[in-house]
N, C-alpha and C positions, 0 to 999 in steps of 0.2 A: 504494500500500500504506500509506504513512504517512498520507495524508489520510483514508483510510477508517478507519484505527484511531483517529485523533484524533476524528473525527465519531461513532464508535461508542462512545466512552467514556460510560457511563451513559445510552445512548440506543439504542433498538431499531433494527434494520436497516430495518424498514418506514418509520420516521420519518426516518432519516438518508439513505436511498437517494435521494430526489429532490434533496436538498441536494447530495449528492455529485455527481450528474449535472450539476446547474447549475454547480457550481464547476469541474468538468472542462471543461464547454463554454465557460465564460467565461475560465478560466485553465488551459489544458491542460498547462502545465509549471510546475515550482516557480519558475523564473525569472520567468514571467509573474505568478505570485501574489506574488512578492517585490516586483515593480515596481508592484503595484496600490496605490491609496490606501487608507489604513486604513478610512476611512468607507465605501468601496465594499464592502470585505470584510465589515465589521461589518453592513452593510445586508443583504447576501446571507445572512448567518448568522442574521438575525432570525427567531425562532420555533424555532430548533434548541435554544436553551437552553444553560446552562453556558458563559457568554460568555467566561470566562477561557480556554477552549479556543481560541476565535478569536484572542484576543490572543497566546496562545502560538504559534498556527499562523503568524501574521504574523511574529513574531520568529524562529521556526524557519526559515521560508522564506527570510528575508533572510540568516540565518546560513549556510544551505546554499548559497544563490546566491553569497554572498561567498567561500565556500571552493571553489566550482566543482563541487559535487555532494554527494550524501549519503555519509557514511562507511559502511563495510560491516561494522563490528564492533559488537557489543553495547555495549562500553565507550565507544566514541566516540559512538555514537548516544545514549547516556545523557547525554552532555555537551550535547546540543542542547536549546534551550528547550522545555519542555513534554513531553519524552519521559521518562516514568517507567520502572520496571522492566519492566512488561508490554509497553508499546508498543515500547520498544527491542528487547526479545527477539523480539517478533512480526515486526518489520521485518527484524531480522538473520536470523531463521530462514526466513521466507517469501520475502522479497525477495532475500536474498543467500545462502541455503543454509547459513548458519552454525549450528552446534549451539548452541541457546539454549533455556533452560527457559521455556516460554510458559504462564503460568497466568492465565487470566481466570476469571470467575465460573463459567462452564460447566466448565472444566477442574478448577477447585477442587472442584466437586461430584462429578465423576467420580472424582477421586483420593481424596477423603475416603471415598467408598463402596467403592472398589476395595480400599483398605487398612484400612477400618473405623476411621478416625481420628475419635474421638468427643470430643476436646477442643472446647469451644465456640469459634466464631469471635468475634473475630479472632485469638485466641491460637493457634488451630490452624494458622494460615497458614505458620508456620515448618516444621512437620511436613509439611504438604501439599506445600510447595515441595521439601523434601528428598526426599519420595517421588516427586514428578514428575521430579526430577533423575535418580533411579535408573532410570527407564524411558524417558527421552528418548534416542533413538538418534543416533548420529553420521551415519548415512545418511538422507537425505531428511527432515531435521528440520522443514522447512516443511510437508511433507505430513502428518507426524505431528501437528504442532501444530494444523493445520486439521481433521484427522480427530478429534482429541480435543475440539476446540471444537464441531464438528458433532455428535459423539456426545452431548455434554452438552445441546446445544440441541434435539435431536430425539428422543433415546431415553432418556438418563439425566436426565430432566426433574425439576424440583423436586417436582412432584406426579405421582403415578401413573406412575413410570418404567416403560418398556416392556422389562422384564428378559428376556422371552422372545425379543426381537429383538436383544439386546445381544451383540456378539461377545466381550465380556469377562465374560460371565455365569459361566462356569466358574471364573474366577479371582477373582470378586468376594467379598470377605470379608463385606461388609454383607449381600449377598443370602444367603450361606450361613447367616448369623445371623438372617435375617428382619428386618433393621433398615434396609433400604435407604431406606425413606421417612423415617427419623428423621435421616439424615445428609445434609449436615453440620449439626451442632448450631449454631443461631444464638443469639447473645446476645439477651436480652430487649430489646425496643425501648423507647427513652425516649419519654415523652409529648412530643408535638409542640406547641410553644407557638403561640399566635395573636397576631400583631402587628397594630396598626392604624396607618393613615397616610392621607394625603390627596394626591390629584393635582389639579393646577389646570389648567383649560381656559380659555385666554385667546384669544379669536377676534376678528379685526378684518378687515373687508372680504374675507371668504372665506379668510383665512389664520389659522393657529394658531401660537402661540409654542412653540417646541421648544428644549430645552437638550441639551447633550451631557454625559452623566454622567462623573464622574472616571474616569481610566483604570484605576484599581485599585478592587476591591470589587465588590459585587453589580451585575450588568448594566453593568459598567465599559466606558466608551468608546462606549456606545450612545446614539443620539438617544432622547429621552423627553420626556414632559410634565414640567414642573417639579413638585416635590413638597415635602413638609415634613420631609425628611431622616430618614424611617423607616429602620431597619436590621433585620438579623436578630436583633439583641440588644435593641432598644428600639422603642417606638412613636414616631411622628412628633410633632413639636411643634405642628402645626396652624397654623403661621404662614404666611400667604399671601405671594406675591412682590410683590403690589401692594395699595395701600390702596384702599378703595372698597367697593362692594356686591358680594357673592357670594351665589350660591344653590346649594342642594344639587342634585346631578345623579344621585344613586344611588350604589350600592356595587358594586365589583368584588371578587370573591374569587379568590385564586390560591394555588397550593401550590408552595412551594420545597422543596428537599431536606430542610431542617432546621426549617422553620416554615411556618405558613399566614399569609396576609396578607389583611386586609380593608381595601381601599383605597377610601375615600370620594372621590367626584368633586365638586369645587367649580367652578362655572362663573362666570366674571367678568361682571359686569353694569355695570362702570364704564367710564371713558374715559381713565384715566391711563397709557396705554401708553408714554409717553415715559420713565417711571420704569424700564422694563425694560432690562437689559443682559446680556451674556454668553450670548446665544442667537440664534435666527434665526426669521424668519417663514417658514412653510411652507404652500403651498396645501392647503386641506382636501381638495379634490378629488383631490390626488395623494399622499395620506398613505401609500398602499401602497408608494410608492417611498422613503419615509423610513426604512424598515427598523426600525420600532419593535419592541421586544421584545414578546412575547405579552401580558404584563401591561398595558403601556400601549396596545397595540393594542385590547385589550378596553375600556379606559377611553375610547379615542377612538370606538369603535363606540357606546358608551353615550351619549357627548356628541352625536354626529351623528345618533343615532336620534330625538332630541327634535324 
């Protein structure tokens, strides 16, 4: 229950499902996950995105293993690494049958329409949670939470809600007002900036130089190609990790939550490999096993396609 909720944060079920199955097959218990090396877990997570979730999952698994199992109350679950209000409530209600107010994006939409809450998000979340609190039962709270989530996912959808099929249609204030498609009101989106950076491909005798990114920050703890220190807030400096000749290898475009990235690929044509440190040589033929994040996997495909 915990692992599925962590993987489903900001990720669709269709995308997370295969990762969930792989994790359970390789680490069937929280103790097994807690004992696994960080790099193995991060490699299996590669491609799922939002890598801070993986780092939190590692920390949480080890905390749970250290205490001998998961706590069964919402308050204690909230104290574990990476468990916010929603995840703690979902685990408490669904796994342990505790009465907890479970509000994900689907429930948020159902409740906003049911009570015609027309304050724009995110400001409306306090009112939505209060309304969800009023209707959450003490009996079978896990079933109620899952029913509300499924209702939002399949019937009370963002566009073209299927109101004729909805079991709450006679109680829905938004439907009575003909405003169901308008709610919840979303704040205007901010313009997404585009950042520029460079990734560096350094190959020698069938091996490519990889580094491990800092544990905190974007793509933290993941193996990657060296780059020029671009971030979500600024462009990269363009400085290569080695002196000598470089040639352009194309551009990779990637979308993150808050910005777009245009990552140029620079391919090394020199021979000063001894200047490198702080990384590892990895066989190009086995790059799939390195667990590169999607961005750097794209860059690697571009480099090896030449």
